[in-house]
Every structure is written in structure tokens, then in C-alpha cells.
N, C-alpha and C positions, 0 to 999 in steps of 0.2 A: 658672502664674505670670504676673504682669503688672507693668507699670510704669505708674504714673499720676502726672500732674502736676496739682496742685490749688492754685490761688491762693485763699487765704481772702479773704472780703469784708472791706474795711477796717472797723475798729471804732475809734471815737474817734481818727480820723486815723492809725490804725495799719494798715499792710499787712504781710503776710508771704507770702513765696513758699514753699510747702510742697510738696516732692516726695515722693510716697509710692510705695514699691516693695513689692509683695507677693510674697514668695518662697516661699509655701506655699499649698496648697489648703485653704481654710477659709472657709466661707460665713458664719461668725459675726463676721468682721472688719468693723468699721465702714467706711463709705464713705470714700474719700479726701477728699471735701469735709468730712465730719464731723471727721475727724482734723485737717484744716487749720484748721477753726474752733476746735477746742480748743487747738491750738498758738498760733494768733493771739491768742486771748483771754488765755492765760497770759502771752504777751509784752506784750500791752496793759496788763495789770494792773501789771506791773513797770515798764513804760515805758522810754524811752531807746533803743529799738532799731528805728527806723523802717526800713522796707524790709528786714527780716530775711529770711534764707534758712535753711531747715531741711530736712533730709532725714529721712524716717522709713522704716525698713525693717522689714517684718514677716517673721520668720524661724521656722525649725523649732527644736526643742530641741537638735538636734545642732549647728546653726550657732551658736546662742546659747551652748552649752557651750564651743565652740571660742573664741568671742570672750571669754567670761568667764574662761576659763583663760589666754588670752594676755594680756589687759589687766588682769585683777584677781587673777590667780593663784588662782582658785577653780574647780576642775574640776567644775562642775555648771552646769546651765541656771539662768537667772534670769528674772524678768519683764521688766525694762527696763534698758537700759544707755544712757548718754549720752556722746557724744564731742564736747566743745567743739572748734571749728575752730582756734582759735589764730591767729597772725599768718600772713599770706601775703606772701611776698617779691614786690616789684614792684607791689603794689596801692597805688593812690594813697592818701595819708594821710587824705583826706576821704571815702573810700569806706567803705560799711558792710560790715563783715566778716560772712561767713556765720556763723551761730551754731554750726552743727555738725550732728551726726547723732544720731538717736534710733533704737535698735534694740529691738524688742518681740518677745517670743516668744509667739505666739498660744496655743499649747498650755498654757503656764504660766499665762497670764492667765485662760484658761478654767477650768483646774483650781483656781486660787486663788479665783475667783469662786464656784465650786461649794462648795469647802471652807469659805469664809467666809460663805456664805449671802447673797451680794451679787448684784445684777443684773449680768449680763455686760456690758451696755452701760455701766453706771455704772463698773464696774471698768476697762474700756477707757479711758473718759474720764479716770479718775484716773491711770492709768499714762502716758498721753500728756501730761497736765498736769505730772505729777511729772518725767518725762523732760525736758520743756521747761524747767522751773525749774532743773534741774541745768545745762542749757546756759547759763542766765542767771547761773550762779554760786552758786546756793543749794545747801545740803547739809544733812545731818542727822547729822553726826559727833558732835555733843554736844547736850545738852538745849536750849540757847538757839537753836542753828541749827535743830533739829528743830521747835521751837515756831514759829519764823518761817516755815519752809518749809511746814509743815502748815497754818498759818493762811492762807497764800496759796492753797494747794490747796483748802481748804475754801471760801474766798471764791469762787474761780472755779467750783468744782463747784456751789455754791449757786445761782449765776446760771443754771445749767442745770436746777435743781430736783433735783440729785443730793444725797442725804444725806451727811453727814460720814462718810467711810470709816474714821475713827479711833474712832468709837463702837463699843461692843461689837456684834458681829453676833448675829442671832437664834440661831445655832448655838452661841454661846459662853455663852448664858444657862442 
């Protein structure tokens, strides 16, 4: 297990401090720098969050199931959870709030990529971008929200040459 700090390179006057904690042994996890780039680019596309702070924790299915059960009342593991930071007492009014935490279960992401016939790297990018957009207030609880959020995901993924994850996978044909 390791703890990595990665500051993504600024893009379009945007900087993000991304702290990556890897709490599992899994060589397929992208580098902390790559995770930081995906987070930073998603923040950049939305805009308005200069000097944002995000923590990303990569966990086991057991830890993810515990979090999902406690915070979403779903007693199962899932791919990604986002926890927006909210207000912090005593922080100066002009200070940028930390955006929050993203938790990703590497085993679920790997299994989904395999089942859906997607590149593991591409699916990781999608999950990190998806989690970041949740921190920024986007959701997919109804069709209009889903269309907006998915559009942003596809836009960021396309910049990395990653295909639209919402198109049918080869396994579904």
C-alpha cells in the first residue's frame, strides 16, 4: 500500500492538487500522475475551481462495500463513490474549498472493463472523470442530468483519444 501526492500540470490556467492513496496491491492501477491529469482536466472543462484539491483513494471490494453500505445504504461494492467536501468552519471566505474525495474500487473497475469489452486504461479514465464530475455537482438521477454529465465525460475522454463509453461495447453486439 502506498500514498502518493501528485500535482497535475496546469491546463488552461487551471491547477489541481490531487492526492492519490493506493490501499490495495494492484499493478493495473494507473499512475498517480495520470489520475491527477484526468481529475484536473475534468475540473478544467467545467471551470470555476482554481487551485482545487481532490483526494483519490483506490480500495478493495471490502472497503468499498463498507463505504457504499454506510453512505448509500447499498450493501455491495461499486466502481466509484464521490464525497464532496462541503463547508469548512473557520476557512476564509475567499479560500478555495477542497472539492472532496473520490474512492475507486480497482477490482470492480477491472471486472467491469473485462465484462464490457473495454480497455482497462480507458475505463479507469472514465471512472476518475465521472467521480470528479460528481464532486463538481453533476449527477445522473434523471435523463437531463445524465445527458449533461455524460456529454462532459465524453468530451474529456475524447481529448485523450478514449472512445465514448456509452456506446455499445463489442460484447453487447
